[in-house]
Steps between C-alpha positions, in 0.01 A plus 500: 500500500745779423406537133173674592696752705760553230240592239390800709758677286446870549514491878803272517697680226435833669622364831811351343595834346469672839693246709878467441595149390728317745631146487334250731702468824309214660664230285872462421612592151812399310766755416610296199401637158242330283654228286477528124567292191447569127120497538494754784801721425413848367653554158328812359587816695697285745615807693143535632507150649552405864524159661488641853210377708415836662339672197340173388346444843383861526311466172336172607397651833361808329296335224396158639377408151692264275445360152573129517599334171540132417453260212194276491438246223770669291341844525589805717280608787525823705288557807494821709477415868558639848853413613688610808830439677621366831877505529646336189177326399212612281148380584183474292171321546226360282202261508597161640470236227453761229689512172760748623558306824559183297752673277688654792505173697643317198834679549512658154736788434339839561588850383360786713507869420428820693501841333393859559531808278577813703530770229462546128812653349397752239757579229521747214512201262249216477777242508652614829179492707552259787388409852646499847414165652592222737474135403594158635504156339545189714532131418408220736283207597212497746483290815165433668474624860361226722601631841212679674730741686667610177157531337386742772832688505483559123147640505568698816797657323314623192184614683704697753700656214173631355397639837726463807338289776206394286563123538453535876159660446345272237380142524767242419437248218272217606537133408288532185696804375831326562380196308405696187819713501827380352802706614832477314849614582753594229858544622647823359830393345535592134402818321584859414374849590504778239411867516527831320515850647572843361385721217484466122801421284497753220680516169706820475317607183164475682582727793377819325163354406215706660360192680470451874700212641537351849340244730127443557398325822283197438155550650 
């Protein structure tokens, strides 16, 4: 259902850039930080890490596209998919009975990532070129949503985030559409947010080089 909307990329991305991102107020959210363990703790450039929910939730609400990774038959799989948040839960949907639905319903461990590059950081040296970005990695297991009221609430939430009040204007899912759609909930518990801001880090001996340096906005 929502995937077809999400792939209308230019229109949605443009709208997201124009509308300030705010956390969803309709559903309660925890004030506790994200939990972490050796697999989810940021080690490289740890000062850029945050385990607060606010920046993590803002990134989810802004992008609504996750890369879902899991192991199948001993091999890694990564699938990009529309994902959105209600309170402290992440939701995604797929074809009922399909391969992805079977994997999610099995309760396997998932790793989900969200990321956006805001600026390219241009340095006077090749080595010090960088990027200003926001990223989030979460770990969790999916739970199938069986309750019809929660099913409607989840889709109402994401459709109204794309365009306020749209759910009230469109036709609700019929029995056939509900039957072919598998909706999953992933509690947001473990993970880490990471970001970079600022300009280039230059070596003192490079500062006099006649090369422009600074930040380039990503188009």
